C-alpha positions in Angstrom: 32.2 -2.3 -7.0 28.9 -2.1 -5.1 27.8 -4.8 -2.6 25.0 -5.9 -4.9 27.4 -6.1 -7.9 29.9 -8.1 -5.9 27.2 -10.5 -4.7 26.1 -11.1 -8.3 29.7 -11.6 -9.5 30.3 -14.1 -6.7 27.1 -16.0 -7.6 28.1 -16.2 -11.2 31.5 -17.5 -10.2 29.9 -20.2 -7.9 27.6 -21.3 -10.8 30.6 -21.6 -13.1 32.7 -23.4 -10.6 29.9 -25.9 -9.9 29.5 -26.4 -13.7 25.9 -25.2 -13.5 26.8 -22.8 -16.4 29.7 -22.9 -18.8 32.5 -20.3 -18.8 31.1 -18.6 -22.0 27.7 -18.1 -20.4 29.4 -16.9 -17.3 31.3 -14.3 -19.3 28.1 -13.0 -21.0 26.4 -12.8 -17.6 29.4 -10.8 -16.2 29.3 -8.4 -19.2 25.5 -7.9 -18.8 26.0 -7.2 -15.1 28.8 -4.8 -15.7 26.7 -2.9 -18.2 23.8 -2.7 -15.7 26.1 -1.5 -12.9 27.5 1.3 -15.1 23.9 2.4 -16.0 22.8 2.3 -12.4 25.8 4.3 -11.3 25.1 6.9 -14.0 21.5 7.1 -12.9 22.6 7.6 -9.2 24.9 10.4 -10.2 22.0 12.0 -12.2 19.9 12.0 -9.1 22.7 13.5 -7.0 23.2 16.3 -9.6 19.5 16.9 -10.0 19.0 17.2 -6.3 22.0 19.6 -6.1 20.5 21.6 -9.0 17.2 21.8 -7.2 18.9 23.1 -4.1 20.8 25.7 -6.0 17.6 26.7 -7.7 15.9 27.2 -4.4 18.9 29.2 -3.2 18.7 31.4 -6.3 15.0 31.9 -5.7 15.8 32.9 -2.1 18.4 35.4 -3.2 15.9 36.8 -5.7 13.2 37.1 -3.1 15.6 38.7 -0.7 16.3 41.3 -3.4 12.7 41.8 -4.4 11.0 41.2 -1.0 11.3 44.8 0.3 9.7 46.2 -2.8 6.7 43.9 -2.7 3.7 44.0 -0.4 2.2 40.7 1.0 0.0 40.3 -2.1 2.9 40.6 -4.4 5.0 38.2 -2.4 2.2 35.6 -2.4 1.7 35.9 -6.2 5.5 35.8 -6.8 5.9 32.6 -4.9 2.9 31.0 -6.6 4.2 32.1 -10.1 7.7 30.8 -9.5 6.3 27.5 -8.1 4.0 27.1 -11.1 6.8 27.7 -13.6 9.2 25.3 -11.8 6.5 22.6 -11.5 5.6 22.9 -15.2 9.3 22.7 -16.2 9.5 19.4 -14.3 6.4 18.1 -15.9 7.7 18.9 -19.4 11.0 17.0 -18.6 9.4 14.0 -17.0 8.9 11.9 -20.1 12.4 12.5 -21.6 14.3 9.5 -20.3 17.6 10.7 -18.9 16.0 13.9 -17.7 13.7 12.1 -15.2 15.8 12.8 -12.1 15.8 16.5 -13.0 12.1 16.4 -13.6 11.5 14.9 -10.1 13.7 17.5 -8.4 12.0 20.4 -10.2 8.5 19.1 -9.4 9.4 18.7 -5.7 10.8 22.2 -5.6 7.8 23.6 -7.4 5.3 22.0 -5.1 7.3 23.4 -2.1 7.2 26.9 -3.6 3.5 26.7 -4.4 2.6 25.5 -0.9 4.8 28.3 0.5 2.9 30.9 -1.6 -0.5 29.6 -0.4 0.6 29.7 3.2 2.0 33.2 2.8 -1.4 34.3 1.5 -2.5 34.4 5.2 -0.7 37.7 5.4 -2.2 39.1 2.2 -5.9 38.6 2.7 -8.1 37.8 5.7 -9.8 34.4 5.8 -13.0 34.0 3.9 -12.5 37.4 2.1 -13.3 37.3 -1.6 -9.5 37.2 -2.7 -8.7 34.6 0.0 -11.6 32.4 -0.9 -10.7 32.5 -4.6 -7.0 32.0 -4.0 -7.7 29.2 -1.5 -10.0 27.5 -4.0 -7.3 27.6 -6.6 -5.1 25.5 -4.2 -7.3 22.5 -5.1 -6.2 22.9 -8.8 -2.7 21.7 -7.8 -3.7 18.2 -6.7 -6.5 18.0 -9.3 -4.4 19.0 -12.3 -0.8 18.2 -11.5 -1.7 15.2 -9.2 -4.2 13.8 -11.6 -1.7 14.0 -14.5 0.9 12.2 -12.3 -1.5 9.4 -11.6 -2.5 9.0 -15.3 1.1 9.0 -16.4 1.8 5.7 -14.8 4.9 7.0 -13.0 5.7 5.0 -9.9 6.9 7.9 -7.7 5.4 11.3 -8.3 1.8 10.2 -7.5 3.0 9.4 -4.0 4.5 13.0 -3.7 1.3 14.6 -5.0 -0.9 12.4 -2.7 1.0 13.6 0.4 1.2 17.2 -0.8 -2.5 17.2 -1.7 -3.3 17.1 2.0 -1.4 20.3 2.5 -3.2 22.0 -0.4 -6.6 20.7 0.9 -5.7 22.2 4.3 -5.0 25.6 2.7 -8.3 25.5 0.9 -10.3 24.6 4.0 -8.5 27.3 6.0 -8.7 30.1 3.5 -12.0 29.5 1.8 -14.3 28.0 4.5 -15.3 28.9 8.1 -14.1 25.6 9.6 -12.1 25.9 12.8 -8.6 24.5 13.0 -9.7 21.4 14.8 -12.4 20.8 12.3 -9.9 21.0 9.4 -7.7 18.5 11.1 -10.6 16.1 11.4 -11.5 16.5 7.8 -7.9 15.7 6.8 -8.0 12.6 9.0 -11.1 11.4 7.3 -9.7 12.0 3.8 -6.4 10.2 4.7 -8.2 7.2 6.2 -10.4 6.9 3.1 -7.4 7.3 0.8 -5.5 4.5 2.7 -8.5 2.2 2.5 -8.9 2.9 -1.2 -5.2 2.3 -1.8 -5.3 -1.0 0.1 -8.1 -2.2 -2.2 -6.0 -1.1 -5.2 -3.0 -3.1 -3.9 -5.2 -6.1 -3.3 -6.6 -6.0 -6.8 -3.2 -5.5 -8.5 -0.6 -7.6 -6.8 1.7 -7.5 -9.8 1.7 -3.7 -10.0 0.9 -3.9 -13.7 -2.1 -1.6 -13.8 -1.2 0.7 -10.9 2.6 0.9 -10.6 2.2 3.9 -8.3 0.0 2.2 -5.7 2.6 0.8 -3.3 4.6 4.0 -3.1 1.5 6.1 -2.7 0.3 3.8 0.1 3.6 4.1 1.9 3.6 7.9 1.6 0.0 8.0 2.9 1.0 5.9 6.0 4.0 8.2 6.5 1.7 11.3 6.3 -0.5 9.5 8.9 2.3 10.0 11.5 2.1 13.7 11.0 -1.7 13.8 11.2 -1.9 11.5 14.2 0.5 13.7 16.0 -1.4 16.9 15.1 -4.8 15.3 16.0 -3.6 14.0 19.3 -1.8 17.2 20.3 -4.6 19.5 18.9 -8.3 18.4 18.9 -7.8 15.6 21.4 -5.3 17.5 23.6 -3.6 14.3 24.9 -0.5 16.1 26.1 2.3 13.6 26.7 -0.1 10.7 25.8 0.3 11.9 22.2 3.2 9.5 21.9 0.9 6.6 22.7 -1.2 7.6 19.6 2.0 7.6 17.5 2.9 4.1 18.9 -0.6 2.8 17.9 -0.1 4.2 14.4 3.4 2.6 14.2 1.9 -0.8 15.2 -0.8 -0.4 12.5 1.7 0.5 9.8 4.1 -2.3 10.8 1.2 -4.9 10.9 0.0 -3.8 7.5 3.5 -4.1 6.1 4.0 -7.6 7.5 0.6 -8.6 6.3 1.6 -7.4 2.8 4.7 -9.6 2.9 2.8 -12.7 4.3 0.1 -12.2 1.8 2.5 -13.5 -0.8 3.3 -10.4 -2.8 5.3 -10.7 -6.0 9.0 -9.8 -6.1 8.0 -6.3 -7.3 6.5 -5.8 -3.8 8.8 -8.1 -2.0 11.8 -6.0 -2.5 10.2 -2.9 -1.0 8.2 -4.2 1.9 11.1 -5.8 3.9 13.0 -2.5 3.6 10.0 -0.7 4.9 9.8 -3.0 7.9 13.4 -2.3 8.6 12.8 1.4 8.5 9.8 1.0 10.8 11.9 -1.0 13.3 14.5 1.8 13.3 11.8 4.3 13.9 10.6 2.3 16.9 13.9 3.2 18.7 13.0 6.9 18.9 9.3 6.2 19.5 9.8 3.8 22.3 12.5 6.0 23.9 10.2 9.1 23.8 7.1 7.2 25.0 8.8 5.6 28.0 10.7 8.8 29.0 8.1 11.4 28.3 4.7 9.6 28.9 5.6 7.2 31.7 8.8 8.8 33.0 10.4 5.4 32.9 14.0 4.4 32.8 16.3 3.3 30.1 16.0 -0.3 31.2 12.4 -0.3 30.1 13.4 1.3 26.8 16.0 -1.5 26.3 13.4 -4.2 27.0 10.9 -2.8 24.5 13.3 -2.0 21.7 15.7 -4.9 22.0 12.8 -7.2 22.5 11.3 -6.0 19.3 14.7 -6.4 17.6 15.0 -10.0 18.7 11.5 -10.8 17.3 12.4 -9.0 14.1 15.7 -10.8 13.8 14.0 -14.2 14.1 11.5 -13.2 11.5 14.2 -11.8 9.1 16.4 -14.8 9.6 13.5 -17.1 8.7 12.6 -15.1 5.6 16.2 -14.2 4.6 15.6 -10.4 4.7 19.1 -8.9 4.9 18.0 -5.3 5.4 15.8 -6.3 8.3 18.6 -8.4 9.8 20.9 -5.3 9.8 18.2 -3.1 11.2 17.5 -5.7 14.0 21.2 -5.6 15.0 21.1 -1.8 15.2 17.8 -1.7 17.1 19.2 -4.3 19.5 22.4 -2.5 20.3 21.2 1.1 20.3 19.1 1.0 23.5 21.7 -1.1 25.2 24.4 1.5 24.3 22.1 4.4 25.6 21.4 2.5 28.8 25.1 1.7 29.3 26.0 5.4 28.9 23.3 6.3 31.5 24.6 3.7 33.9 28.3 4.4 33.3 30.4 3.1 36.1 27.8 0.7 37.4 29.4 -2.8 37.7 26.0 -4.5 37.2 25.6 -2.6 33.9 29.1 -3.6 32.7 28.4 -7.2 33.6 25.1 -7.2 31.7 26.8 -5.7 28.7 29.6 -8.4 28.7 27.0 -11.1 29.1 25.0 -9.7 26.2 28.2 -9.7 24.0 29.0 -13.3 24.9 25.5 -14.4 24.0 25.7 -12.6 20.7 29.0 -14.2 19.9 27.6 -17.6 20.8 24.5 -17.1 18.7 26.7 -16.0 15.8 28.8 -19.1 16.1 25.8 -21.3 16.1 24.3 -19.8 13.0 25.4 -20.1 9.4 27.6 -22.5 7.5 31.3 -23.3 8.0 31.9 -23.2 4.2 30.4 -19.7 3.6 32.2 -16.6 4.6 
């Protein structure tokens, strides 16, 4: 029995025990919940099998390419990868609307996009940039986000538009590299502008459709765009801006922006459709802060683990207070992890130091005291 199912069953038992509902109603609710749990478990197993199938398909493709690779020149290899990627992607598209085949469809489309992008990247070896074949092949890269991505957005699916939106940046980069005379730095700046415009447009869409009735893909696509932003911020800071170790400060700034936008979305009063995803996203962002703060302090400022602990554990305390006020269980758990992780790292670094041991014991005592002061004596 899953944690969610157990919580629902316990709630039904409480309602029946308090005479809020009669036993007959409680029995019907338990039956409905059991049926839902079985369906959810079956869907989860479908995704596990579909992902495994996609992995096996990629392995099979690798074995085929290993066999055929020596007999092909770079042009043949490029076209082979593109052809296989097209076939796999179209197979996923065909299966998408067939109910129980949806997990398989997603897995095939993901694998197909990866193979297609690999083929376009490999074309660097087949034809020199801005040659006639390279220009034509690079221009065809735009057909992937236009045709497949456009179809995904029109389908109303909640997930694949996000994948196509993020992958579209890769195909756009291939087009700019193969078909235009732009330098590498200029291509990065173009991608930055496109991403910023996309994020602004998605924010307007989210604001205009808080119930996700007209645009069910908007939230996931927005999250994917913000995630892609971390990659582009890193590339921009390390490439055109040449910030060196200060690159991590740019990533910190982007993290602050994404976290602020997520919390703004929560505080704006989103419907439960949004409310279930955004607190989880804040929890993920908090966990990401562990690595970001550690890298920034150590690499950019050459600071110690005490500073890391102050930044991460301090953020964890703020997040815990916020999560406790809003009853966000996922963020509460992430706050606990984010609070303890830097303390553990610092303790390992300061192994044997009596001051460090005393600080850890004091921290544990404070946590136990806080745990005892919170909650209700009647709820376990």
